[in-house]
N, CA, C and O atoms as CSV, one atom per row, in Angstrom:
chain,resi,resn,atom,element,x,y,z
A,1,MET,N,N,-1.904,6.301,40.099
A,1,MET,CA,C,-1.313,7.560,39.557
A,1,MET,C,C,-0.690,6.934,38.380
A,1,MET,O,O,-0.043,5.950,38.737
A,2,SER,N,N,-0.645,7.128,37.160
A,2,SER,CA,C,-0.408,6.676,35.665
A,2,SER,C,C,1.249,7.195,35.534
A,2,SER,O,O,1.671,8.106,36.246
A,3,GLY,N,N,1.830,6.718,34.858
A,3,GLY,CA,C,3.072,7.179,34.498
A,3,GLY,C,C,3.405,8.432,33.413
A,3,GLY,O,O,2.402,8.977,32.952
A,4,PRO,N,N,4.407,8.820,33.066
A,4,PRO,CA,C,4.808,9.992,32.060
A,4,PRO,C,C,4.010,9.437,31.198
A,4,PRO,O,O,3.991,8.217,31.035
A,5,GLU,N,N,2.910,10.635,30.243
A,5,GLU,CA,C,2.528,10.228,29.035
A,5,GLU,C,C,3.553,9.944,27.488
A,5,GLU,O,O,4.206,10.884,27.034
A,6,GLU,N,N,3.569,8.631,26.842
A,6,GLU,CA,C,4.169,8.598,25.749
A,6,GLU,C,C,4.179,9.454,24.599
A,6,GLU,O,O,3.246,9.384,23.799
A,7,HIS,N,N,5.070,10.207,24.435
A,7,HIS,CA,C,5.111,11.441,23.283
A,7,HIS,C,C,5.428,10.574,21.933
A,7,HIS,O,O,6.521,10.024,21.794
A,8,ILE,N,N,4.469,10.499,21.018
A,8,ILE,CA,C,4.367,9.858,19.627
A,8,ILE,C,C,4.896,10.930,18.606
A,8,ILE,O,O,4.205,11.927,18.396
A,9,ASP,N,N,5.811,10.799,18.117
A,9,ASP,CA,C,6.410,11.596,17.152
A,9,ASP,C,C,5.649,11.288,15.910
A,9,ASP,O,O,5.869,10.265,15.261
A,10,PRO,N,N,4.519,12.403,15.494
A,10,PRO,CA,C,3.828,12.000,13.854
A,10,PRO,C,C,4.971,11.776,12.771
A,10,PRO,O,O,4.859,10.881,11.934
A,11,ALA,N,N,5.696,12.331,12.799
A,11,ALA,CA,C,6.800,12.132,11.494
A,11,ALA,C,C,7.266,10.546,11.750
A,11,ALA,O,O,7.012,9.618,10.983
A,12,GLU,N,N,7.996,10.451,12.989
A,12,GLU,CA,C,8.501,8.782,13.341
A,12,GLU,C,C,6.944,8.053,12.632
A,12,GLU,O,O,6.952,7.486,11.539
A,13,ALA,N,N,6.174,8.146,13.154
A,13,ALA,CA,C,5.090,7.059,13.088
A,13,ALA,C,C,4.743,7.009,11.678
A,13,ALA,O,O,4.155,6.038,11.202
A,14,MET,N,N,5.122,8.121,10.929
A,14,MET,CA,C,4.569,8.020,9.386
A,14,MET,C,C,6.071,7.406,8.747
A,14,MET,O,O,5.950,6.682,7.759
A,15,LYS,N,N,7.048,7.583,9.106
A,15,LYS,CA,C,8.049,7.150,8.672
A,15,LYS,C,C,8.059,5.472,8.816
A,15,LYS,O,O,8.267,4.885,7.754
A,16,ARG,N,N,7.907,4.834,9.722
A,16,ARG,CA,C,7.407,3.629,10.563
A,16,ARG,C,C,6.443,3.004,9.443
A,16,ARG,O,O,6.838,2.141,8.659
A,17,GLU,N,N,4.922,3.610,9.444
A,17,GLU,CA,C,4.050,3.306,8.476
A,17,GLU,C,C,4.730,3.033,6.943
A,17,GLU,O,O,4.655,1.990,6.293
A,18,LEU,N,N,5.292,4.067,6.637
A,18,LEU,CA,C,5.870,3.738,4.973
A,18,LEU,C,C,6.863,2.758,4.710
A,18,LEU,O,O,6.960,2.274,3.582
A,19,ALA,N,N,7.789,2.340,5.863
A,19,ALA,CA,C,8.585,1.387,5.834
A,19,ALA,C,C,7.867,0.173,6.244
A,19,ALA,O,O,8.332,-0.856,5.754
A,20,ASP,N,N,7.046,0.056,6.871
A,20,ASP,CA,C,6.055,-1.310,6.702
A,20,ASP,C,C,5.409,-1.567,5.539
A,20,ASP,O,O,5.497,-2.670,4.999
A,21,ASN,N,N,4.695,-0.572,5.039
A,21,ASN,CA,C,3.912,-0.783,3.920
A,21,ASN,C,C,4.865,-1.132,2.796
A,21,ASN,O,O,4.358,-1.871,1.953
A,22,LEU,N,N,6.277,-0.737,2.552
A,22,LEU,CA,C,7.219,-1.040,1.646
A,22,LEU,C,C,7.662,-2.402,1.838
A,22,LEU,O,O,7.785,-3.138,0.859
A,23,ALA,N,N,7.939,-2.847,3.124
A,23,ALA,CA,C,8.199,-4.317,3.463
A,23,ALA,C,C,7.413,-5.111,2.702
A,23,ALA,O,O,7.789,-5.787,1.745
A,24,ASP,N,N,6.325,-5.023,3.135
A,24,ASP,CA,C,5.004,-5.895,2.566
A,24,ASP,C,C,4.695,-5.748,1.314
A,24,ASP,O,O,3.943,-6.530,0.733
A,25,LEU,N,N,5.199,-4.807,0.805
A,25,LEU,CA,C,4.584,-4.694,-0.881
A,25,LEU,C,C,6.067,-5.690,-1.367
A,25,LEU,O,O,5.967,-6.317,-2.421
A,26,GLU,N,N,6.838,-5.748,-0.901
A,26,GLU,CA,C,8.243,-6.582,-0.915
A,26,GLU,C,C,7.743,-8.286,-1.040
A,26,GLU,O,O,8.373,-9.138,-1.665
A,27,LEU,N,N,6.486,-8.513,-0.297
A,27,LEU,CA,C,6.258,-10.117,-0.118
A,27,LEU,C,C,4.759,-10.407,-0.976
A,27,LEU,O,O,4.395,-11.496,-1.421
A,28,TYR,N,N,3.965,-8.998,-1.067
A,28,TYR,CA,C,2.298,-9.517,-1.190
A,28,TYR,C,C,2.364,-9.471,-2.719
A,28,TYR,O,O,3.068,-8.765,-3.442
A,29,ARG,N,N,1.541,-10.311,-2.998
A,29,ARG,CA,C,1.040,-10.209,-4.894
A,29,ARG,C,C,-0.059,-10.500,-5.021
A,29,ARG,O,O,-0.654,-10.983,-4.057
A,30,MET,N,N,-0.639,-10.330,-6.118
A,30,MET,CA,C,-1.993,-10.362,-6.179
A,30,MET,C,C,-2.681,-11.908,-6.279
A,30,MET,O,O,-2.471,-12.658,-7.232
A,31,PRO,N,N,-3.478,-12.223,-5.204
A,31,PRO,CA,C,-4.162,-13.533,-5.064
A,31,PRO,C,C,-5.253,-13.826,-6.426
A,31,PRO,O,O,-5.761,-14.930,-6.623
A,32,PHE,N,N,-5.394,-13.119,-6.938
A,32,PHE,CA,C,-6.836,-13.580,-8.119
A,32,PHE,C,C,-6.731,-12.406,-8.876
A,32,PHE,O,O,-6.107,-11.388,-8.576
A,33,GLY,N,N,-7.374,-12.624,-9.853
A,33,GLY,CA,C,-8.013,-12.077,-11.016
A,33,GLY,C,C,-6.854,-11.933,-12.235
A,33,GLY,O,O,-5.934,-12.740,-12.365
A,34,ARG,N,N,-6.983,-11.207,-12.771
A,34,ARG,CA,C,-6.204,-10.759,-14.214
A,34,ARG,C,C,-4.800,-10.617,-14.036
A,34,ARG,O,O,-4.017,-11.074,-14.869
A,35,TYR,N,N,-4.347,-9.899,-12.809
A,35,TYR,CA,C,-2.839,-9.960,-12.375
A,35,TYR,C,C,-2.372,-10.657,-11.456
A,35,TYR,O,O,-1.340,-10.440,-10.821
A,36,LYS,N,N,-3.374,-11.837,-11.302
A,36,LYS,CA,C,-2.743,-12.965,-10.182
A,36,LYS,C,C,-1.254,-13.189,-10.172
A,36,LYS,O,O,-0.701,-13.575,-11.202
A,37,THR,N,N,-0.728,-13.019,-9.320
A,37,THR,CA,C,0.909,-13.304,-8.859
A,37,THR,C,C,1.499,-12.146,-9.213
A,37,THR,O,O,2.723,-12.267,-9.169
A,38,ARG,N,N,1.140,-11.062,-9.549
A,38,ARG,CA,C,2.052,-9.564,-9.535
A,38,ARG,C,C,2.071,-9.240,-8.094
A,38,ARG,O,O,1.345,-9.306,-7.102
A,39,LYS,N,N,3.123,-8.899,-8.415
A,39,LYS,CA,C,3.588,-7.592,-6.888
A,39,LYS,C,C,2.291,-6.155,-7.324
A,39,LYS,O,O,1.896,-5.619,-8.360
A,40,LEU,N,N,2.048,-6.039,-6.022
A,40,LEU,CA,C,1.000,-5.204,-6.101
A,40,LEU,C,C,1.290,-3.767,-5.982
A,40,LEU,O,O,0.350,-3.059,-5.620
A,41,HIS,N,N,2.495,-3.174,-6.237
A,41,HIS,CA,C,3.374,-2.079,-6.761
A,41,HIS,C,C,3.181,-1.865,-8.186
A,41,HIS,O,O,3.008,-0.773,-8.728
A,42,THR,N,N,3.239,-3.338,-8.907
A,42,THR,CA,C,3.285,-3.247,-10.249
A,42,THR,C,C,1.931,-3.125,-10.965
A,42,THR,O,O,2.068,-2.857,-12.158
A,43,LEU,N,N,0.911,-3.225,-10.634
A,43,LEU,CA,C,-0.564,-3.409,-10.741
A,43,LEU,C,C,-0.724,-1.754,-11.501
A,43,LEU,O,O,-0.106,-0.760,-11.121
A,44,PRO,N,N,-1.558,-1.796,-12.467
A,44,PRO,CA,C,-1.987,-0.668,-13.313
A,44,PRO,C,C,-2.756,0.130,-12.651
A,44,PRO,O,O,-3.655,-0.356,-11.966
A,45,TYR,N,N,-2.553,1.614,-12.719
A,45,TYR,CA,C,-3.390,2.426,-12.118
A,45,TYR,C,C,-4.924,1.854,-12.365
A,45,TYR,O,O,-5.641,1.267,-11.554
A,46,GLU,N,N,-5.218,2.230,-13.825
A,46,GLU,CA,C,-6.430,1.900,-13.971
A,46,GLU,C,C,-6.944,0.684,-13.508
A,46,GLU,O,O,-8.173,0.643,-13.445
A,47,TYR,N,N,-6.209,-0.516,-13.099
A,47,TYR,CA,C,-6.925,-1.449,-12.152
A,47,TYR,C,C,-7.490,-1.280,-11.246
A,47,TYR,O,O,-8.639,-1.565,-10.908
A,48,LEU,N,N,-6.074,-0.413,-10.426
A,48,LEU,CA,C,-6.885,-0.092,-9.005
A,48,LEU,C,C,-7.761,0.891,-8.886
A,48,LEU,O,O,-8.395,1.023,-7.839
A,49,HIS,N,N,-7.953,1.871,-10.126
A,49,HIS,CA,C,-8.792,2.546,-10.111
A,49,HIS,C,C,-10.625,2.185,-9.884
A,49,HIS,O,O,-11.559,2.748,-9.313
A,50,TRP,N,N,-10.431,0.882,-10.724
A,50,TRP,CA,C,-11.507,0.140,-11.205
A,50,TRP,C,C,-11.866,-0.425,-9.446
A,50,TRP,O,O,-13.035,-0.748,-9.235
A,51,PHE,N,N,-11.176,-0.492,-8.633
A,51,PHE,CA,C,-11.794,-0.976,-7.390
A,51,PHE,C,C,-12.348,0.526,-6.532
A,51,PHE,O,O,-13.390,0.609,-5.882
A,52,VAL,N,N,-11.476,1.473,-6.717
A,52,VAL,CA,C,-12.431,2.892,-6.295
A,52,VAL,C,C,-13.543,2.896,-6.746
A,52,VAL,O,O,-14.326,3.564,-6.070
A,53,GLU,N,N,-13.967,2.418,-7.635
A,53,GLU,CA,C,-15.099,3.054,-8.406
A,53,GLU,C,C,-16.261,1.695,-8.337
A,53,GLU,O,O,-17.286,1.808,-9.010
A,54,LYS,N,N,-16.127,0.905,-7.814
A,54,LYS,CA,C,-16.425,-0.462,-7.565
A,54,LYS,C,C,-17.379,-0.031,-5.891
A,54,LYS,O,O,-16.889,0.561,-4.930
A,55,GLN,N,N,-18.711,-0.523,-6.007
A,55,GLN,CA,C,-19.550,-0.172,-4.798
A,55,GLN,C,C,-18.664,-0.272,-3.298
A,55,GLN,O,O,-18.489,0.607,-2.454
A,56,ASP,N,N,-18.152,-1.799,-3.328
A,56,ASP,CA,C,-17.634,-2.486,-2.386
A,56,ASP,C,C,-15.891,-2.108,-2.116
A,56,ASP,O,O,-15.283,-2.648,-1.192
A,57,GLY,N,N,-15.432,-1.426,-2.764
A,57,GLY,CA,C,-14.004,-0.983,-3.115
A,57,GLY,C,C,-12.817,-1.873,-3.124
A,57,GLY,O,O,-12.662,-2.618,-4.092
A,58,PHE,N,N,-11.971,-1.876,-2.159
A,58,PHE,CA,C,-10.361,-2.605,-2.376
A,58,PHE,C,C,-11.244,-3.818,-1.882
A,58,PHE,O,O,-12.473,-3.761,-1.836
A,59,PRO,N,N,-10.663,-4.674,-1.599
A,59,PRO,CA,C,-10.581,-5.992,-0.633
A,59,PRO,C,C,-10.324,-5.564,0.704
A,59,PRO,O,O,-9.520,-4.664,0.943
A,60,SER,N,N,-11.167,-6.353,1.861
A,60,SER,CA,C,-10.764,-6.295,3.096
A,60,SER,C,C,-9.328,-6.706,3.854
A,60,SER,O,O,-8.692,-7.600,3.296
A,61,GLY,N,N,-8.979,-6.355,4.605
A,61,GLY,CA,C,-7.664,-6.658,5.614
A,61,GLY,C,C,-6.471,-5.731,4.901
A,61,GLY,O,O,-6.630,-4.584,4.484
A,62,ARG,N,N,-5.055,-6.626,4.860
A,62,ARG,CA,C,-4.050,-5.895,4.852
A,62,ARG,C,C,-3.974,-5.990,2.988
A,62,ARG,O,O,-3.367,-5.160,2.311
A,63,LEU,N,N,-4.438,-6.720,2.639
A,63,LEU,CA,C,-4.555,-6.959,0.761
A,63,LEU,C,C,-4.766,-5.509,0.086
A,63,LEU,O,O,-4.074,-4.892,-0.725
A,64,GLY,N,N,-6.011,-5.191,0.741
A,64,GLY,CA,C,-6.779,-3.975,0.486
A,64,GLY,C,C,-5.857,-2.702,0.980
A,64,GLY,O,O,-5.572,-1.874,0.115
A,65,GLU,N,N,-5.466,-2.536,2.064
A,65,GLU,CA,C,-4.806,-1.626,2.630
A,65,GLU,C,C,-3.635,-1.533,1.726
A,65,GLU,O,O,-3.687,-0.426,1.188
A,66,LEU,N,N,-2.655,-2.165,1.340
A,66,LEU,CA,C,-1.700,-1.876,0.257
A,66,LEU,C,C,-2.175,-1.553,-1.149
A,66,LEU,O,O,-1.563,-0.722,-1.820
A,67,MET,N,N,-3.270,-2.196,-1.628
A,67,MET,CA,C,-3.421,-1.895,-3.007
A,67,MET,C,C,-4.440,-0.280,-2.788
A,67,MET,O,O,-4.815,0.356,-3.773
A,68,GLU,N,N,-4.704,0.092,-1.573
A,68,GLU,CA,C,-5.104,1.524,-1.761
A,68,GLU,C,C,-4.189,2.430,-1.261
A,68,GLU,O,O,-4.393,3.628,-1.459
A,69,PHE,N,N,-2.901,1.945,-0.449
A,69,PHE,CA,C,-1.736,2.604,-0.505
A,69,PHE,C,C,-0.976,2.976,-2.221
A,69,PHE,O,O,-0.665,4.040,-2.755
A,70,VAL,N,N,-0.917,1.916,-2.558
A,70,VAL,CA,C,-0.115,1.880,-4.036
A,70,VAL,C,C,-0.962,2.971,-5.032
A,70,VAL,O,O,-0.426,3.849,-5.709
A,71,TYR,N,N,-2.520,2.674,-4.944
A,71,TYR,CA,C,-3.300,3.627,-5.586
A,71,TYR,C,C,-3.154,4.656,-5.454
A,71,TYR,O,O,-3.183,5.185,-6.565
A,72,HIS,N,N,-2.918,5.708,-4.311
A,72,HIS,CA,C,-2.758,6.799,-3.796
A,72,HIS,C,C,-1.455,7.494,-4.192
A,72,HIS,O,O,-1.388,8.655,-4.596
A,73,ILE,N,N,-0.279,6.532,-4.008
A,73,ILE,CA,C,0.909,6.843,-4.378
A,73,ILE,C,C,0.845,6.992,-5.898
A,73,ILE,O,O,1.218,8.102,-6.278
A,74,LYS,N,N,0.382,5.962,-7.073
A,74,LYS,CA,C,0.284,6.733,-8.086
A,74,LYS,C,C,-0.471,7.478,-8.804
A,74,LYS,O,O,-0.088,7.951,-9.873
A,75,ALA,N,N,-1.892,7.719,-8.197
A,75,ALA,CA,C,-2.637,9.034,-7.919
A,75,ALA,C,C,-1.754,10.143,-8.041
A,75,ALA,O,O,-1.882,11.071,-8.839
A,76,SER,N,N,-0.886,9.996,-7.233
A,76,SER,CA,C,-0.062,11.479,-6.896
A,76,SER,C,C,0.922,11.759,-7.928
A,76,SER,O,O,1.192,12.899,-8.306
A,77,GLY,N,N,1.477,10.642,-8.396
A,77,GLY,CA,C,2.803,10.717,-9.267
A,77,GLY,C,C,3.836,10.472,-8.550
A,77,GLY,O,O,4.900,11.055,-8.761
A,78,SER,N,N,3.690,9.598,-7.620
A,78,SER,CA,C,4.988,9.619,-6.597
A,78,SER,C,C,5.451,7.710,-6.777
A,78,SER,O,O,5.945,7.016,-5.890
A,79,GLU,N,N,5.243,7.460,-7.586
A,79,GLU,CA,C,5.772,6.161,-8.058
A,79,GLU,C,C,6.939,5.881,-7.774
A,79,GLU,O,O,7.155,4.719,-7.431
A,80,GLU,N,N,8.110,6.881,-7.823
A,80,GLU,CA,C,9.372,6.777,-7.695
A,80,GLU,C,C,9.716,5.973,-6.526
A,80,GLU,O,O,10.811,5.418,-6.439
A,81,ILE,N,N,8.810,5.890,-5.620
A,81,ILE,CA,C,9.139,5.347,-3.826
A,81,ILE,C,C,9.201,4.096,-4.310
A,81,ILE,O,O,10.083,3.528,-3.666
A,82,PHE,N,N,8.621,3.187,-5.292
A,82,PHE,CA,C,8.501,1.836,-5.459
A,82,PHE,C,C,9.953,1.524,-6.165
A,82,PHE,O,O,10.405,0.380,-6.125
A,83,ALA,N,N,10.571,2.450,-6.727
A,83,ALA,CA,C,11.965,2.284,-7.565
A,83,ALA,C,C,12.821,1.017,-6.600
A,83,ALA,O,O,13.092,-0.028,-7.192
A,84,ARG,N,N,13.103,1.120,-5.557
A,84,ARG,CA,C,13.782,-0.005,-4.894
A,84,ARG,C,C,13.114,-1.466,-4.801
A,84,ARG,O,O,13.808,-2.447,-4.532
A,85,LEU,N,N,11.805,-1.555,-5.023
A,85,LEU,CA,C,10.971,-2.754,-4.667
A,85,LEU,C,C,11.512,-3.590,-6.464
A,85,LEU,O,O,12.028,-3.003,-7.415
A,86,GLY,N,N,11.221,-4.738,-6.378
A,86,GLY,CA,C,11.607,-5.534,-7.858
A,86,GLY,C,C,10.302,-5.632,-8.491
A,86,GLY,O,O,9.229,-5.868,-7.936
A,87,ARG,N,N,10.498,-5.447,-9.564
A,87,ARG,CA,C,9.373,-5.801,-10.822
A,87,ARG,C,C,8.701,-6.711,-11.000
A,87,ARG,O,O,7.607,-6.661,-11.562
A,88,THR,N,N,9.419,-8.061,-10.399
A,88,THR,CA,C,8.621,-9.293,-10.504
A,88,THR,C,C,8.012,-9.988,-9.546
A,88,THR,O,O,7.383,-11.008,-9.829
């Protein structure tokens, strides 16, 4: 017999994911290319869009996940979410 099912609140899960992404954006920097060492949330939209158009897309792993997150935020015009993050 198993215990009671754990209820997962979708809103709480989304808040947690957003908080995790923003915390990681404070740490992650672009490790290669033209924008090497820049914080991911400061990358130009056009550069991120270039990855979308590439056949292999964003890099794999957490770096690619964060780049894709930043891309979608910028594409939706919601960049104010990055206001509390440092620029350098």
